[in-house]
C-alpha positions as protocol buffer text, in pm:
chain_id: "A"
residue {
  index: 1
  type: MET
  ca { x: -1235 y: -6135 z: 18876 }
}
residue {
  index: 2
  type: GLY
  ca { x: -1405 y: -6437 z: 18932 }
}
residue {
  index: 3
  type: ARG
  ca { x: -1732 y: -6550 z: 18718 }
}
residue {
  index: 4
  type: THR
  ca { x: -2047 y: -6493 z: 18843 }
}
residue {
  index: 5
  type: LEU
  ca { x: -2271 y: -6831 z: 18836 }
}
residue {
  index: 6
  type: THR
  ca { x: -2606 y: -6820 z: 18754 }
}
residue {
  index: 7
  type: THR
  ca { x: -2869 y: -6850 z: 19024 }
}
residue {
  index: 8
  type: PHE
  ca { x: -3107 y: -7164 z: 19030 }
}
residue {
  index: 9
  type: THR
  ca { x: -3410 y: -6910 z: 19048 }
}
residue {
  index: 10
  type: GLN
  ca { x: -3227 y: -6686 z: 18750 }
}
residue {
  index: 11
  type: LEU
  ca { x: -3261 y: -7051 z: 18535 }
}
residue {
  index: 12
  type: VAL
  ca { x: -3589 y: -7101 z: 18602 }
}
residue {
  index: 13
  type: TRP
  ca { x: -3728 y: -6775 z: 18499 }
}
residue {
  index: 14
  type: ARG
  ca { x: -3480 y: -6809 z: 18214 }
}
residue {
  index: 15
  type: GLU
  ca { x: -3667 y: -7153 z: 18121 }
}
residue {
  index: 16
  type: MET
  ca { x: -4004 y: -6992 z: 18142 }
}
residue {
  index: 17
  type: GLU
  ca { x: -3915 y: -6742 z: 17924 }
}
residue {
  index: 18
  type: SER
  ca { x: -3827 y: -7017 z: 17648 }
}
residue {
  index: 19
  type: TRP
  ca { x: -4160 y: -7150 z: 17713 }
}
residue {
  index: 20
  type: ARG
  ca { x: -4338 y: -6832 z: 17663 }
}
residue {
  index: 21
  type: ARG
  ca { x: -4478 y: -6841 z: 17265 }
}
residue {
  index: 22
  type: TYR
  ca { x: -4598 y: -7212 z: 17409 }
}
residue {
  index: 23
  type: ARG
  ca { x: -4765 y: -7070 z: 17687 }
}
residue {
  index: 24
  type: ARG
  ca { x: -4937 y: -6778 z: 17467 }
}
residue {
  index: 25
  type: ALA
  ca { x: -5071 y: -7100 z: 17245 }
}
residue {
  index: 26
  type: LEU
  ca { x: -5241 y: -7284 z: 17556 }
}
residue {
  index: 27
  type: ARG
  ca { x: -5592 y: -7218 z: 17695 }
}
residue {
  index: 28
  type: ALA
  ca { x: -5606 y: -6986 z: 17994 }
}
residue {
  index: 29
  type: GLU
  ca { x: -5672 y: -7273 z: 18211 }
}
residue {
  index: 30
  type: ASP
  ca { x: -5413 y: -7454 z: 18102 }
}
residue {
  index: 31
  type: GLN
  ca { x: -5173 y: -7143 z: 18103 }
}
residue {
  index: 32
  type: GLN
  ca { x: -5264 y: -7140 z: 18471 }
}
residue {
  index: 33
  type: ALA
  ca { x: -5195 y: -7491 z: 18501 }
}
residue {
  index: 34
  type: LEU
  ca { x: -4836 y: -7429 z: 18335 }
}
residue {
  index: 35
  type: ASP
  ca { x: -4776 y: -7147 z: 18576 }
}
residue {
  index: 36
  type: LEU
  ca { x: -4842 y: -7340 z: 18850 }
}
residue {
  index: 37
  type: LEU
  ca { x: -4570 y: -7584 z: 18725 }
}
residue {
  index: 38
  type: PHE
  ca { x: -4308 y: -7348 z: 18707 }
}
residue {
  index: 39
  type: ALA
  ca { x: -4445 y: -7196 z: 19063 }
}
residue {
  index: 40
  type: ALA
  ca { x: -4343 y: -7530 z: 19191 }
}
residue {
  index: 41
  type: ALA
  ca { x: -3974 y: -7532 z: 19027 }
}
residue {
  index: 42
  type: ARG
  ca { x: -3937 y: -7226 z: 19187 }
}
residue {
  index: 43
  type: LYS
  ca { x: -4026 y: -7329 z: 19528 }
}
residue {
  index: 44
  type: HIS
  ca { x: -3778 y: -7596 z: 19521 }
}
residue {
  index: 45
  type: SER
  ca { x: -3519 y: -7324 z: 19423 }
}
residue {
  index: 46
  type: ALA
  ca { x: -3281 y: -7358 z: 19695 }
}
residue {
  index: 47
  type: ALA
  ca { x: -3290 y: -7777 z: 19665 }
}
residue {
  index: 48
  type: GLY
  ca { x: -3207 y: -7714 z: 19304 }
}
residue {
  index: 49
  type: ALA
  ca { x: -2948 y: -7488 z: 19374 }
}
residue {
  index: 50
  type: TYR
  ca { x: -2744 y: -7783 z: 19528 }
}
residue {
  index: 51
  type: LEU
  ca { x: -2767 y: -8012 z: 19281 }
}
residue {
  index: 52
  type: ALA
  ca { x: -2576 y: -7859 z: 18948 }
}
residue {
  index: 53
  type: ARG
  ca { x: -2696 y: -8061 z: 18645 }
}
residue {
  index: 54
  type: GLU
  ca { x: -2597 y: -8007 z: 18281 }
}
residue {
  index: 55
  type: THR
  ca { x: -2962 y: -7970 z: 18197 }
}
residue {
  index: 56
  type: PRO
  ca { x: -3132 y: -7756 z: 18492 }
}
residue {
  index: 57
  type: PHE
  ca { x: -3448 y: -7867 z: 18334 }
}
residue {
  index: 58
  type: GLU
  ca { x: -3430 y: -8175 z: 18513 }
}
residue {
  index: 59
  type: VAL
  ca { x: -3439 y: -8023 z: 18837 }
}
residue {
  index: 60
  type: MET
  ca { x: -3712 y: -7835 z: 18757 }
}
residue {
  index: 61
  type: LEU
  ca { x: -3879 y: -8109 z: 18634 }
}
residue {
  index: 62
  type: VAL
  ca { x: -3825 y: -8332 z: 18970 }
}
residue {
  index: 63
  type: SER
  ca { x: -3947 y: -8046 z: 19171 }
}
residue {
  index: 64
  type: MET
  ca { x: -4246 y: -8016 z: 18947 }
}
residue {
  index: 65
  type: LEU
  ca { x: -4318 y: -8365 z: 19027 }
}
residue {
  index: 66
  type: LEU
  ca { x: -4240 y: -8357 z: 19374 }
}
residue {
  index: 67
  type: GLU
  ca { x: -4531 y: -8087 z: 19437 }
}
residue {
  index: 68
  type: GLN
  ca { x: -4765 y: -8304 z: 19229 }
}
residue {
  index: 69
  type: GLN
  ca { x: -4702 y: -8594 z: 19461 }
}
residue {
  index: 70
  type: GLN
  ca { x: -4723 y: -8367 z: 19726 }
}
residue {
  index: 71
  type: GLN
  ca { x: -5084 y: -8261 z: 19612 }
}
residue {
  index: 72
  type: LEU
  ca { x: -5179 y: -8616 z: 19547 }
}
residue {
  index: 73
  type: ILE
  ca { x: -5084 y: -8746 z: 19914 }
}
residue {
  index: 74
  type: ARG
  ca { x: -5303 y: -8472 z: 20043 }
}
residue {
  index: 75
  type: LEU
  ca { x: -5590 y: -8562 z: 19832 }
}
residue {
  index: 76
  type: GLN
  ca { x: -5544 y: -8912 z: 19892 }
}
residue {
  index: 77
  type: GLN
  ca { x: -5567 y: -8820 z: 20276 }
}
residue {
  index: 78
  type: LYS
  ca { x: -5875 y: -8612 z: 20233 }
}
residue {
  index: 79
  type: VAL
  ca { x: -6056 y: -8903 z: 20039 }
}
residue {
  index: 80
  type: ARG
  ca { x: -5988 y: -9138 z: 20339 }
}
residue {
  index: 81
  type: ASP
  ca { x: -6087 y: -8897 z: 20574 }
}
residue {
  index: 82
  type: LEU
  ca { x: -6441 y: -8846 z: 20400 }
}
residue {
  index: 83
  type: GLU
  ca { x: -6477 y: -9211 z: 20377 }
}
residue {
  index: 84
  type: THR
  ca { x: -6414 y: -9256 z: 20736 }
}
residue {
  index: 85
  type: LEU
  ca { x: -6677 y: -9008 z: 20798 }
}
residue {
  index: 86
  type: ALA
  ca { x: -6941 y: -9146 z: 20562 }
}
residue {
  index: 87
  type: LEU
  ca { x: -6900 y: -9499 z: 20703 }
}
residue {
  index: 88
  type: PRO
  ca { x: -7245 y: -9600 z: 20866 }
}
residue {
  index: 89
  type: GLN
  ca { x: -7234 y: -9577 z: 21234 }
}
residue {
  index: 90
  type: PRO
  ca { x: -7296 y: -9893 z: 21456 }
}
residue {
  index: 91
  type: PRO
  ca { x: -7634 y: -9795 z: 21672 }
}
residue {
  index: 92
  type: HIS
  ca { x: -7558 y: -9656 z: 22005 }
}
residue {
  index: 93
  type: GLY
  ca { x: -7523 y: -9942 z: 22265 }
}
residue {
  index: 94
  type: VAL
  ca { x: -7464 y: -10200 z: 22002 }
}
residue {
  index: 95
  type: ALA
  ca { x: -7151 y: -10407 z: 21971 }
}
residue {
  index: 96
  type: PRO
  ca { x: -6992 y: -10363 z: 21587 }
}
């Protein structure tokens, strides 16, 4: 019989469990933030399954960073959009 490999999703759940005591010591809002970080790692579990690392937590961290970077890009775009809307518009019929 062949050996069954642990899925990346299972590895994420194990890692989350290993951080349980740390999480419990955090304030409620920090617990929520930590939960979101691990959710980001789970979101990219399909990609994580393709990269066999001795330390799966490295892949989890990159997945977390990837989600943070995507959020940063979305927020930067929203700021640009709001700045564009806030620019004074020239009076109608007047060339800029």
